[in-house]
N, C-alpha and C positions, 0 to 999 in steps of 0.2 A: 552710567546710567542711573537712576533711582530704580530703588526696590519698590517702588513704588509701579513704576513703568513696567516691569518684570513681569510686576502682579497681570496688570492691565493684559500685558499680552496674551498670558496665559488662561487671563478668568472670561474675560470677551473670546480666546479663539475656541475653549470649550463650547461659551453658550452657541455661538454661531453654529458649531459645525453639528451640536445637537438641533436648531431649528431647525435648519436646512437637509436635515439626514432625510434621505430617501427621493429627495424632488430631482427630477431631470428637465432636462432642458423639454418647452413645450411643443407638441407635435405642430404650432402654425407659426410656431419661429425658426429663422433662420440666423446663424449667429459665423458670426468672423470675430475669431479670437487671438490674442496674444501679437496683436500689431504692434512694432514699437513705432513711437514718436518722438524717440526722444536719444539721446544717448546713453543712456543706464540700461544693460540688456535686462535688466531682473525688475527695476520700479519704472520704467517707461514703456508702459507696457497697457495695451488700450481694446477694450472688445466692441464689438457694433454688433447690435440684435435687430432686426427688420421684422415684420412680420408677411410671410410666406408669399402671403396673396398680392401685396402689395404693390402697386408697378409704382413709377418716375419714383421724384423729390419727395420725401418726407418733413414734415418739421421733428425738430431735434430736442433732443433730452441729453443734456452731459450730468454724468451722476460726479456726483465730489463725496466721496466718503466717508463717511466719522469715525473714529476712533482714539480719542482724546491724543490727536497727533502722534501716538507713536505703535498705532496698531493697525491692520487693515490692508485690504490690497482692494480688487477688482474681483476677485474672485468667490470672496464672503459677500457681492453686490451684486451677483450674477443671476440668482431668481425674481431678486426684486425687479434689476435694469430689465430682463425679458417679460415682467407682468406688466410694466411700462410699455413694453414695447406693442404688448396686447393690444393695447389702447389708440393704438397709431401712429406709434413715431419709430421714427430710427433712434436708439438709444445709445451713445457715447458714453461708456463703462469705464474711469481711468485709475491703476493707480498710479502711487505718486511716492516718491520718496520719502519716509518718516524719519522723526524727530527720536533719541538725541543724536541717532548718528548723522543726519542732517539736519542743521539747525535750521530756524526761519531765516528769509522767507526762500527754504528751497521750494518746499512743497507748491509754492506761487508759481514760480519759475516753471514747474510743472503745469499748472496747471493752465497759464500762457502758453505753452508749449502745445498743451491739448488743444488748444481752441486754434492755434495755428493750423495744426492737421485737420482738426474739421473745414477749417476755412481751405484747404489746400487739396483734400480730396471729395469735394459736393456731388461730385458729377459718379466718381467710383463708388461711393457709397450711397448715395441719392440723400445728401443733406440738402434740405431748403433752408437757405442759409439767412432768408429773409423771416425765418420764423426758429429761433434758436430757445430754447431756454434750458433753465437747469435747476438742479435740486439738492440741497445739500441736508445733512443730518449731523449733531453734535457738532464735532470740532469740524467737519465739514461744511456747515453750515457757516461758523463761523468764518472756514476760509473762503468761501464763494461770497458771503459777505462783504470781506476787506477787497476781493476780486471785482466785484461789483463797483464797488468805491473807486478803486483803483480805473474803472474803464470809464467812469461819470464826474470823477471829480479831479480837476488838473491841481488841485491843492492836495489832496491827497498823493499823487503822483511825485509831486516835488516834494515831499515829507521822505516817503520811501527814497526817493535817489539819492535824500544828504545822510539818510540814517544806513541805506543799503546803497551805495555809488556802484558795484560791480554786478548788484544782481540784476537777472534777464527777464523786465517786467514787462516788455513791448506787448503788443497787442497787434494783431489784423487789423488792418486799415478797413474802416468802418465797423469797427467790432462793436455788435450791440445784442443785448438779450432784451427777448420781448416779455419775460418775465421768469421768477425763482418762485422757488418753492423751500421754506425756512424749517427745518423740522428737530425740531428739541433741540435749539441751537445757544452755544455761548457767543454772546455778544457782546460784552462788556468784559473783558480779560481781570479787571483790577476789582470788580463789582462783585462782592459774594462770594470773595475766595477763602475770608473767616470760615465761613459756613462748612467747607469739604477743605481739611487743612493738606490732606492728601494732592492737592492741588494744586500747592504750593510747589510740589518735588516736580511736577506737571511742566509748568511753567519754566520753571530751573531748565529740565530738561530742553523745553522747545528755545527760549531764546538765546542769542549769539551772549548779553551780557547778565543772564540768568532771572531778569526779569528785572529790570528799573521802572522807575515808573514815567521815565520817557517809551521807554518800548513797550509799556503797559497800555499809555494813552495812544500810539503808533497804529498798533496792533486790535485795538478793542471796534468792532466794524458801524458800530452803531456814531461812532463820533465821527465819519466823514460822508454820511449820508447828505443828498442832496435832491433838490426836486426833478432831479435827471436819476435817480436810483432807478432800477426796474421796478414795476409793481411786483408783489410781493404778496405771498400766500402763506403765512406765519399760521405751526400749530405746535400744541404740547399739550400733557394731561395730565393726572392727579399722578401718576405715577411716576413721574419723569423727576428728576431728583437735581434737575437743575430750571425746572420749569419758570419759579420766578426771574429767569432772564429772558423772557418774551417780551417784556414789559418794558425795557430798553431800547428792543427794535422798533416796537409799537410805537414808542414816545417820540423817535427818532424819524417815525414816516411820517405821523402825525404833525408834529412840528413840519415836515418840510414836504405836506401835502401830496404824499406819495400813495397809489392807489395799493389798499390791500385787503385781505381778506384774513380774519384769524380764527382759529379752532381750537375749542378744547375737547379734546376727544374723550372719552368715558365718562367714570363717575364716580361716587364713594364706592360703590360695592362693585364696581369693575375697573381699577384704578388706570390698567395697561401697564406699560413699564416704557424706559427710555427707548424711543429708535421704533418703536412696539409697530410704527408703520414697512418695515423690514421683513418683518416674517407672514410671509404671503399665505400662508394657512387660517390666520386671523380675521373673522370676517370683520372686525373695527379698522383692519390693515386695508383690506377692500373699497372701504367705503373711504378712507383718509383718501388713497391715492387715486380711487373715482373722481374727488371732489377737487385735488390738484390739476388733474388732467384736465379736468372741465375749468378748472382757472385759467389755465394756459390755453385752452380752446375760444376762450372771448378775447385772448390776443393775440390771435392767429391774424396774419396780412395776405388775404386772396389776391 
């Protein structure tokens, strides 16, 4: 593991613990914790959050957390996830195996497993599979973009099978996402890398061959977008250190006539910060999450 990955685990962990200090489960939320969705006893776990008063099946939001591919788990996203549930959704908040201990595409394999869990437990947890959404931020937005590519583009599936023949990337039959939210994401791994020299260490920790051009092209989510890609809410802010990455996914969505909504929150005086939307205490986070859930509700099938 690179020293930079070690640094991220400590720095991000300290920041997230400070952000969520004192927060508790909202009174109106029922939660089901530490549900196994795969074989790994520590990482293949997820939580489900629902509004207590809601009856029957609810539209679903799956959370693909960020953390530079080397940090994070469902516990870091629990309060953000429950805030989404308060807006009328069943929320699936999952952990996945991290680099460098588990190289790419292990995280994608786990995401596939989690969606299989959702499809297999629709009645138990009240999942409305006709209304399935997902959110991802930072590295999670990258993983969600590639997952959506795999779901909608047969050329992407073929390329991944050739590069990673033993990877378990199968999806539930009829798998679809009504829409996605991509927050402060990394979409093209080969671009802007010189702007952050430390990013090169993360790429080496993430990819099996440490970042060959072929690998970088394959894992850049913007390169496999087609007209079948789900409608997307894309957001960033002035204080997001990878805000320039938004233009790559927006360009891909535009070229392929995919419906999308782009939002740039904050201002010069209030630049916010990378993944600010996870801080449920911020009024700007409330606004962003309200906007994303309203976007999702535009794509709910009755």
